[in-house]
C-alpha positions as a Markdown table, in Angstrom:
| # | Residue | x | y | z |
|---|---|---|---|---|
| 1 | Met | 91.4 | 107.9 | 106.9 |
| 2 | Ala | 93.4 | 106.2 | 104.2 |
| 3 | Phe | 96.6 | 107.7 | 105.5 |
| 4 | Tyr | 95.9 | 106.5 | 109.0 |
| 5 | Leu | 95.0 | 102.9 | 107.8 |
| 6 | Val | 98.2 | 102.5 | 105.8 |
| 7 | Cys | 100.4 | 104.1 | 108.6 |
| 8 | Ser | 99.0 | 101.9 | 111.3 |
| 9 | Ser | 99.1 | 98.6 | 109.5 |
| 10 | Lys | 102.3 | 96.7 | 110.4 |
| 11 | Lys | 102.5 | 94.8 | 107.1 |
| 12 | Gly | 100.7 | 97.3 | 105.0 |
| 13 | Ile | 97.2 | 97.3 | 103.6 |
| 14 | Ser | 96.1 | 96.1 | 100.1 |
| 15 | Ala | 94.2 | 98.3 | 97.7 |
| 16 | Leu | 91.4 | 95.8 | 97.8 |
| 17 | Gln | 91.1 | 96.1 | 101.6 |
| 18 | Leu | 91.4 | 99.9 | 101.4 |
| 19 | Gln | 88.6 | 99.9 | 98.8 |
| 20 | Arg | 86.3 | 97.8 | 101.1 |
| 21 | Gln | 87.0 | 99.7 | 104.3 |
| 22 | Leu | 86.6 | 103.1 | 102.8 |
| 23 | Gly | 83.8 | 102.3 | 100.4 |
| 24 | Ile | 85.8 | 103.4 | 97.4 |
| 25 | Gly | 83.9 | 102.6 | 94.2 |
| 26 | Ser | 86.9 | 101.6 | 92.0 |
| 27 | Tyr | 89.8 | 99.3 | 92.7 |
| 28 | Arg | 92.0 | 101.4 | 90.5 |
| 29 | Thr | 91.2 | 104.5 | 92.5 |
| 30 | Ala | 92.1 | 102.7 | 95.8 |
| 31 | Trp | 95.3 | 101.4 | 94.1 |
| 32 | Ser | 96.4 | 104.8 | 93.0 |
| 33 | Leu | 95.5 | 106.3 | 96.4 |
| 34 | Asn | 97.7 | 103.7 | 98.1 |
| 35 | His | 100.7 | 104.6 | 95.8 |
| 36 | Arg | 100.2 | 108.3 | 96.6 |
| 37 | Ile | 100.5 | 107.5 | 100.3 |
| 38 | Arg | 103.6 | 105.5 | 99.7 |
| 39 | Lys | 105.0 | 108.5 | 97.8 |
| 40 | Ala | 104.4 | 110.6 | 101.0 |
| 41 | Met | 106.5 | 108.0 | 102.9 |
| 42 | Glu | 109.4 | 108.5 | 100.6 |
| 43 | Glu | 112.7 | 109.3 | 102.3 |
| 44 | Ser | 113.0 | 113.0 | 103.1 |
| 45 | Pro | 115.9 | 115.1 | 101.7 |
| 46 | Asp | 117.2 | 115.6 | 105.3 |
| 47 | Phe | 117.6 | 111.9 | 105.9 |
| 48 | Cys | 120.9 | 111.5 | 107.8 |
| 49 | Lys | 123.4 | 108.8 | 106.9 |
| 50 | Leu | 123.4 | 105.7 | 109.1 |
| 51 | Phe | 126.3 | 105.3 | 111.6 |
| 52 | Gly | 127.8 | 103.0 | 114.2 |
| 53 | Tyr | 127.2 | 99.3 | 113.6 |
| 54 | Val | 125.5 | 99.1 | 110.3 |
| 55 | Glu | 124.4 | 95.8 | 108.8 |
| 56 | Ala | 124.3 | 95.3 | 105.0 |
| 57 | Asp | 122.6 | 92.6 | 103.0 |
| 58 | Glu | 120.6 | 91.8 | 99.9 |
| 59 | Thr | 117.4 | 89.9 | 99.3 |
| 60 | Tyr | 115.3 | 88.9 | 96.3 |
| 61 | Val | 111.6 | 89.9 | 95.9 |
| 62 | Gly | 109.1 | 88.4 | 93.4 |
| 63 | Gly | 107.7 | 85.2 | 92.1 |
| 64 | Lys | 110.0 | 82.2 | 92.0 |
| 65 | Gly | 108.5 | 81.1 | 88.6 |
| 66 | Lys | 108.7 | 77.7 | 87.1 |
| 67 | Gly | 112.1 | 76.3 | 87.8 |
| 68 | Gly | 113.2 | 79.6 | 89.2 |
| 69 | Lys | 116.3 | 79.8 | 91.4 |
| 70 | Arg | 116.0 | 81.2 | 94.9 |
| 71 | Gly | 118.3 | 83.8 | 96.3 |
| 72 | Arg | 121.5 | 85.0 | 94.6 |
| 73 | Gly | 121.5 | 84.2 | 90.9 |
| 74 | Ser | 117.7 | 84.3 | 90.6 |
| 75 | Gln | 116.6 | 85.2 | 87.1 |
| 76 | Thr | 112.9 | 85.9 | 88.1 |
| 77 | Lys | 113.3 | 87.9 | 91.3 |
| 78 | Thr | 114.3 | 91.5 | 91.8 |
| 79 | Pro | 117.4 | 92.2 | 93.9 |
| 80 | Val | 116.9 | 94.7 | 96.8 |
| 81 | Ile | 119.9 | 95.9 | 98.8 |
| 82 | Gly | 119.5 | 97.2 | 102.3 |
| 83 | Leu | 121.2 | 98.7 | 105.3 |
| 84 | Val | 120.0 | 98.8 | 108.9 |
| 85 | Gln | 121.7 | 100.7 | 111.7 |
| 86 | Arg | 121.6 | 98.8 | 115.0 |
| 87 | Asn | 118.7 | 100.1 | 117.0 |
| 88 | Gly | 118.2 | 102.7 | 114.3 |
| 89 | Lys | 116.9 | 103.3 | 110.8 |
| 90 | Ala | 116.9 | 101.4 | 107.5 |
| 91 | Lys | 117.7 | 102.3 | 103.9 |
| 92 | Val | 116.7 | 100.0 | 101.1 |
| 93 | Lys | 116.7 | 100.1 | 97.3 |
| 94 | Pro | 115.8 | 97.8 | 94.4 |
| 95 | Val | 118.7 | 97.3 | 92.0 |
| 96 | Lys | 119.5 | 95.4 | 88.8 |
| 97 | His | 122.7 | 93.7 | 90.1 |
| 98 | Val | 124.3 | 92.8 | 93.4 |
| 99 | Asp | 127.9 | 93.2 | 92.1 |
| 100 | Ser | 130.7 | 94.8 | 94.2 |
| 101 | Lys | 130.4 | 98.2 | 92.6 |
| 102 | Thr | 126.6 | 98.5 | 93.2 |
| 103 | Leu | 126.7 | 97.2 | 96.8 |
| 104 | Gln | 129.7 | 99.2 | 97.9 |
| 105 | Glu | 128.6 | 102.4 | 96.3 |
| 106 | Phe | 125.3 | 102.1 | 98.1 |
| 107 | Ile | 127.0 | 101.5 | 101.4 |
| 108 | Val | 129.5 | 104.3 | 101.1 |
| 109 | Asn | 126.8 | 106.8 | 100.0 |
| 110 | Asn | 124.6 | 106.0 | 102.9 |
| 111 | Val | 126.8 | 105.3 | 105.9 |
| 112 | Glu | 129.1 | 107.7 | 107.9 |
| 113 | Thr | 132.8 | 106.8 | 107.8 |
| 114 | Phe | 132.9 | 106.5 | 111.6 |
| 115 | Ser | 131.1 | 103.1 | 111.4 |
| 116 | Lys | 131.6 | 99.4 | 111.3 |
| 117 | Ile | 130.0 | 97.4 | 108.4 |
| 118 | Leu | 128.6 | 93.9 | 109.2 |
| 119 | Thr | 127.8 | 91.5 | 106.3 |
| 120 | Asp | 127.6 | 87.9 | 105.4 |
| 121 | Glu | 130.4 | 86.2 | 103.4 |
| 122 | Trp | 129.2 | 87.4 | 99.9 |
| 123 | Pro | 132.5 | 88.3 | 98.1 |
| 124 | Ala | 131.0 | 91.5 | 96.7 |
| 125 | Tyr | 131.5 | 93.0 | 100.1 |
| 126 | Asn | 135.2 | 92.3 | 100.2 |
| 127 | Gly | 137.2 | 95.5 | 100.7 |
| 128 | Ile | 134.4 | 97.6 | 102.0 |
| 129 | Gly | 136.1 | 98.0 | 105.3 |
| 130 | Lys | 138.8 | 100.4 | 103.9 |
| 131 | Tyr | 136.1 | 103.1 | 103.6 |
| 132 | Phe | 135.2 | 103.0 | 107.3 |
| 133 | Asp | 137.1 | 103.8 | 110.5 |
| 134 | Phe | 136.0 | 100.6 | 112.3 |
| 135 | Gly | 136.3 | 98.3 | 109.3 |
| 136 | His | 134.2 | 95.4 | 108.2 |
| 137 | Ala | 133.2 | 92.2 | 110.0 |
| 138 | Val | 131.7 | 89.0 | 108.5 |
| 139 | Val | 129.5 | 86.2 | 109.7 |
| 140 | Asn | 129.8 | 83.1 | 107.5 |
| 141 | His | 126.3 | 81.8 | 107.0 |
| 142 | Lys | 127.4 | 79.0 | 104.7 |
| 143 | Ser | 129.3 | 77.4 | 107.6 |
| 144 | Gly | 126.4 | 77.8 | 109.9 |
| 145 | Glu | 127.7 | 80.9 | 111.7 |
| 146 | Tyr | 125.0 | 83.5 | 112.4 |
| 147 | Val | 126.3 | 85.3 | 115.5 |
| 148 | Arg | 129.8 | 85.8 | 116.7 |
| 149 | Gly | 129.9 | 88.1 | 119.8 |
| 150 | Asp | 128.2 | 91.3 | 118.6 |
| 151 | Ile | 128.8 | 90.5 | 115.0 |
| 152 | Ser | 125.6 | 89.4 | 113.1 |
| 153 | Thr | 123.1 | 90.5 | 110.4 |
| 154 | Asn | 120.1 | 89.8 | 112.5 |
| 155 | Trp | 118.6 | 93.4 | 112.3 |
| 156 | Ile | 118.6 | 93.5 | 108.5 |
| 157 | Glu | 117.3 | 89.9 | 108.4 |
| 158 | Ser | 114.4 | 91.1 | 110.6 |
| 159 | Phe | 113.7 | 93.9 | 108.2 |
| 160 | Trp | 113.7 | 91.5 | 105.2 |
| 161 | Ser | 111.3 | 89.2 | 107.1 |
| 162 | Leu | 108.8 | 92.1 | 107.5 |
| 163 | Leu | 109.2 | 93.2 | 103.9 |
| 164 | Lys | 108.6 | 89.7 | 102.5 |
| 165 | Lys | 105.7 | 88.8 | 104.8 |
| 166 | Gly | 104.0 | 92.1 | 103.8 |
| 167 | Ile | 104.6 | 91.6 | 100.1 |
| 168 | Gly | 103.8 | 87.9 | 100.1 |
| 169 | Gly | 101.0 | 87.9 | 102.6 |
| 170 | Ile | 99.3 | 91.3 | 101.9 |
| 171 | Phe | 100.1 | 92.4 | 98.3 |
| 172 | His | 100.9 | 88.9 | 96.8 |
| 173 | His | 102.4 | 90.4 | 93.7 |
| 174 | Val | 104.4 | 93.6 | 93.3 |
| 175 | Ser | 105.5 | 94.9 | 89.9 |
| 176 | Val | 109.2 | 95.8 | 89.5 |
| 177 | Lys | 108.1 | 99.2 | 88.3 |
| 178 | Tyr | 106.5 | 100.0 | 91.7 |
| 179 | Leu | 108.8 | 98.0 | 94.0 |
| 180 | Gly | 110.7 | 101.1 | 95.1 |
| 181 | Leu | 107.4 | 102.6 | 96.5 |
| 182 | Tyr | 106.8 | 99.5 | 98.5 |
| 183 | Cys | 110.3 | 99.6 | 99.8 |
| 184 | Asp | 109.7 | 103.2 | 100.8 |
| 185 | Glu | 106.6 | 102.2 | 102.7 |
| 186 | Phe | 108.3 | 99.4 | 104.7 |
| 187 | Cys | 111.3 | 101.6 | 105.4 |
| 188 | Tyr | 109.1 | 104.4 | 106.6 |
| 189 | Arg | 107.2 | 102.1 | 108.9 |
| 190 | Trp | 110.5 | 100.6 | 110.3 |
| 191 | Asn | 112.1 | 104.0 | 110.8 |
| 192 | Thr | 109.0 | 105.2 | 112.7 |
| 193 | Arg | 108.4 | 102.0 | 114.6 |
| 194 | Lys | 109.0 | 103.7 | 118.0 |
| 195 | Asp | 106.4 | 106.4 | 117.2 |
| 196 | Ser | 102.7 | 106.1 | 117.9 |
| 197 | Asp | 100.2 | 105.6 | 115.1 |
| 198 | Gly | 99.2 | 109.2 | 115.4 |
| 199 | Glu | 102.8 | 110.5 | 115.2 |
| 200 | Arg | 103.5 | 108.2 | 112.2 |
| 201 | Phe | 100.3 | 109.6 | 110.5 |
| 202 | Asn | 101.3 | 113.2 | 111.1 |
| 203 | Gln | 104.8 | 112.6 | 109.7 |
| 204 | Ala | 103.3 | 111.0 | 106.6 |
| 205 | Leu | 101.0 | 113.9 | 106.0 |
| 206 | Lys | 103.9 | 116.3 | 106.1 |
| 207 | Gly | 105.8 | 114.1 | 103.6 |
| 208 | Ile | 103.2 | 114.7 | 100.9 |
| 209 | Val | 104.1 | 118.4 | 100.6 |
| 210 | Gly | 105.5 | 119.3 | 97.2 |
| 211 | Lys | 104.8 | 115.8 | 95.8 |
| 212 | Arg | 102.2 | 115.7 | 93.0 |
| 213 | Val | 101.6 | 112.2 | 91.7 |
| 214 | Gln | 99.3 | 111.9 | 88.7 |
| 215 | Tyr | 97.5 | 108.7 | 87.8 |
| 216 | Ser | 99.2 | 108.8 | 84.4 |
| 217 | Met | 102.6 | 108.6 | 86.2 |
| 218 | Leu | 101.6 | 105.4 | 87.9 |
| 219 | Val | 100.2 | 103.6 | 84.9 |
| 220 | Gly | 102.5 | 105.0 | 82.2 |
């Protein structure tokens, strides 16, 4: 039942809500159960690289804090880098920095060479086109440009919107330590968005095979 609730909730389900709906006695038990389900949603080893038109971007997750800066340069938020294939799957990962080396290695490692990379004007993406057969195209958000023909970052922006609404509206606060698990959950839900709730549930169940998550691993 817990698996089905998490899989069928568009923005996720909090441990507190899971505790209430399933009648679980302890919040910590519901919390650890939720994380075990997220572990099942972790990307499978046979995940194929993205291809075609692939949008790349970064976002920042976490509390703004007193006097905190929004977006790039934030000292209180955690950077998350992401890729979304047009009409396809997503791949995201929390990182420490959004420098050129980090961003470009992530893109090269997760996108087939017969692709076109689409980004905003962030300088760290400069030169990424040399690794891909169809190069690199940019939309300049600073100048108010968001779409130019078929060049945009609208798909990855849609993914960020779901991630932030889920974290801000459902979970409220996510520890940096567990942010990767939440990213796995939202990626899984995005990548199976065309499936029925039942199909998504069955896939998640299969994903738990071989993964043993102990409570001490979550709180340690």
